[in-house]
matplotlib code that plots the C-alpha trace (Angstrom):
import matplotlib.pyplot as plt

x = [8.1, 8.4, 6.8, 10.1, 11.5, 8.7, 7.9, 11.2, 12.8, 9.6, 9.2, 12.8, 13.5, 9.8, 7.7, 5.6, 3.2, 2.5, -0.2, -1.8, 1.6, 1.9, -1.4, -0.7, 2.6, 0.6, -1.7, 1.0, 0.9, -2.2, -4.2, -2.6, -5.0, -4.2, -0.5, -1.2, -3.4, -0.6, 1.8, -0.8, -1.3, 2.1, 2.8, 0.0, 1.3, 4.7, 3.2, 1.3, 4.4, 6.3, 3.6, 3.1, -0.5, -2.5, -3.1, -6.8, -6.4, -4.4, -7.0, -10.1, -10.7, -12.4, -15.6, -17.7, -18.1, -16.1, -17.7, -15.6, -15.9, -15.2, -13.3, -13.4, -10.1, -9.1, -11.0, -12.5, -14.7, -17.7, -17.2, -16.8, -20.5, -21.4, -18.9, -20.4, -23.9, -23.1, -21.6, -24.1, -24.7, -26.6, -27.6, -24.8, -22.2, -20.6, -20.8, -18.0]
y = [-30.7, -27.1, -24.3, -22.6, -25.8, -26.1, -22.6, -21.0, -22.6, -22.0, -18.3, -17.1, -15.3, -15.1, -12.3, -11.3, -9.5, -12.5, -13.4, -16.4, -18.0, -18.0, -19.4, -22.2, -22.8, -23.5, -26.0, -28.6, -28.4, -30.5, -30.3, -27.2, -24.5, -22.1, -22.2, -21.6, -18.8, -17.2, -17.5, -15.8, -12.8, -12.3, -12.1, -10.0, -7.6, -7.5, -7.0, -4.0, -2.5, -3.0, -1.3, 1.7, 0.9, -0.7, -4.3, -3.5, -1.4, -4.3, -6.9, -4.6, -1.8, -1.5, -2.6, -1.7, -5.2, -8.5, -11.7, -14.4, -18.0, -19.5, -22.6, -25.2, -27.1, -28.4, -31.0, -34.4, -34.7, -35.6, -32.3, -29.8, -29.7, -28.9, -26.0, -24.5, -24.9, -23.3, -20.3, -17.4, -15.3, -12.2, -10.9, -13.2, -11.9, -14.2, -12.7, -13.4]
z = [-16.1, -15.1, -17.2, -17.7, -19.2, -21.5, -22.7, -22.7, -25.7, -27.6, -26.6, -26.7, -29.7, -30.9, -31.6, -28.5, -30.5, -32.7, -30.1, -32.2, -32.4, -28.6, -28.1, -30.6, -28.5, -25.5, -27.3, -26.9, -23.1, -22.5, -19.1, -18.0, -18.8, -15.8, -16.7, -20.3, -19.5, -17.1, -20.0, -22.4, -20.1, -19.5, -23.3, -24.0, -21.1, -22.9, -26.1, -24.8, -23.2, -26.4, -28.4, -25.7, -25.0, -22.0, -22.0, -21.9, -25.1, -26.8, -25.9, -27.4, -24.8, -21.4, -20.3, -17.1, -16.1, -16.8, -16.5, -14.3, -13.4, -10.0, -9.8, -7.2, -7.7, -4.3, -2.1, -2.4, -5.6, -3.5, -1.4, -4.5, -5.6, -1.8, -1.9, -5.1, -3.9, -0.6, -2.3, -2.1, -5.5, -5.7, -9.0, -10.6, -8.3, -5.6, -2.2, 0.0]

ax = plt.figure().add_subplot(projection="3d")
ax.plot(x, y, z, "-o")
ax.set_aspect("equal")
plt.show()
């Protein structure tokens, strides 16, 4: 099923500023973490625009550093650990 078909009926007419409601709607879409995150970010951006603030302000302000995670989602399962081990990291930062 396409995301538009799943999310649109649940989001249209709702309050985009009611962030927890949007998160709860995404809970029914199992195994689609990246898709749910994309919808949540889009709704957060819309909410910030409607409130006249930046998305960073809406989400709690700005910071100097943001922790991130690297995902290895493509490839044969036996190859993925080798990709992670071969990725150089210096002081916690992935070097490309």
